[in-house]
C-alpha positions, -999 to +999 in steps of 0.1 A: -816-164+710-778-164+701-774-196+715-805-209+695-782-195+665-746-209+675-765-241+680-779-240+641-747-226+626-727-249+640-752-280+632-751-262+593-716-257+591-709-295+598-739-304+566-718-286+546-685-294+552-693-335+560-681-347+527-655-316+515-627-345+525-603-316+545-603-341+570-612-376+578-653-385+582-643-404+616-630-368+632-657-352+627-680-377+637-665-373+667-662-335+668-697-340+664-705-363+686-684-344+717-703-310+709-736-327+716-728-344+742-717-307+761-678-315+754-673-284+736-631-281+742-626-316+733-649-304+700-629-278+689-596-296+700-606-322+666-616-297+652-585-279+656-570-310+647-592-310+613-571-281+603-539-290+594-554-307+565-570-274+550-598-250+560-627-241+553-655-212+561-669-237+578-646-256+599-630-225+617-668-213+623-676-249+638-642-247+661-653-207+663-686-225+682-668-247+694-644-229+715-672-204+721-694-226+741-660-239+762-656-208+772-627-194+754-638-160+744-605-158+731-600-186+706-637-182+693-632-149+685-601-153+660-617-185+643-646-168+634-627-142+623-610-162+600-637-178+586-654-144+582-619-139+558-630-173+541-670-158+542-670-122+549-706-117+546-715-144+555-745-135+584-744-161+604-704-157+619-707-121+619-735-120+646-714-148+661-689-124+663-711-095+679-718-116+703-684-127+712-669-091+714-700-083+734-692-111+766-661-100+760-666-065+769-639-047+753-636-025+717-618-037+688-593-018+669-610+004+646-609-001+605-598+024+581-626+026+554-601+009+530-599-021+555-641-023+552-642-023+518-614-045+504-625-070+540-660-074+517-646-100+492-623-123+500-593-128+484-599-155+465-624-131+454-603-106+448-579-132+427-612-139+406-621-101+393-587-096+384-582-128+366-610-126+348-601-088+340-565-098+330-580-127+305-604-103+291-581-074+277-555-106+266-587-125+239-590-090+234-555-082+223-555-119+207-579-106+179-569-078+174-534-094+163-560-118+144-589-094+131-568-055+130-598-044+110-624-046+136-607-028+163-589-002+139-630+020+151-630+011+185-595+016+204-618+020+235-623-022+232-590-021+241-586+005+267-610+003+285-601-040+294-568-022+297-580+004+325-597-029+338-574-049+341-548-030+358-572-022+384-578-055+392-549-070+400-544-028+419-572-041+441-559-073+441-524-062+454-538-039+477-560-069+492-531-093+495-514-063+517-541-066+545-546-102+546-516-116+547-501-086+571-531-080+595-513-082+626-546-086+642-544-108+677-565-122+705-561-123+743-566-165+750-560-163+786-582-145+819-563-121+820-532-112+803-510-091+824-495-058+796-465-046+804-444-008+801-416-031+785-410-061+766-395-083+799-403-100+824-393-079+847-407-044+837-438-027+853-469-038+851-493-017+826-530-033+831-545-063+824-567-077+797-593-103+797-601-130+776-612-119+743-595-084+743-591-078+702-554-061+696-535-047+672-495-053+666-466-033+664-441-051+671-423-080+680-391-085+708-379-114+721-410-132+735-428-101+731-450-082+715-461-046+713-497-036+714-523-016+714-559-021+726-588-007+704-588+020+734-557+028+726-540+016+754-503+007+744-483-023+763-460-050+760-481-086+762-463-121+765-467-133+726-480-175+743-514-153+760-523-145+725-534-163+696-522-140+662-548-142+635-516-144+610-492-165+630 
């Protein structure tokens, strides 16, 4: 059932994204043919190349499907996460991400209640809400200057929109911080070594399989200080992971 969802999801993404202009039609047609003939790694390479011209939720969804089909769980999960940031309520992408997590057999880091709430909307949607609230407030202020008598007995007509504008901008700031300071990473090698320190000579602490979702705390040279969803901590070489925010 989930394989059917992956296949149908990819086809739907192609249909929606084909005329977007973010990459050439030839590139997409070739990637689609490669996917259809089972050349998933090659298709993923073309989809990834297309991201240099711009991204959309559908493109990242297609990329995730191609990576998943080629057995690259970490790359697939990173692509699904990025797709959900642009289209956070897409059920197909969420289902594929859940299935990829099940295949990796790892526990993702827990999100706070604030993070879960903020991520119900995309950064674009939060921007629209904040812009609308500020625009309404400014329009009412302009109207008050032109017709002061209209607001003389209705002070709430200005105060409530002002509160809404402040709230909208504040929520946008929180959402932007959550979006751009998101320090998650995904293991992209079959079995990455996590060490006790940021050196190649540091003792091995444990190994993280492909698709392990990590929270990054620090960086020293070519190593990242990470923590797994189970609370395991250590240092991993940056070449073994894909950062959600490179």
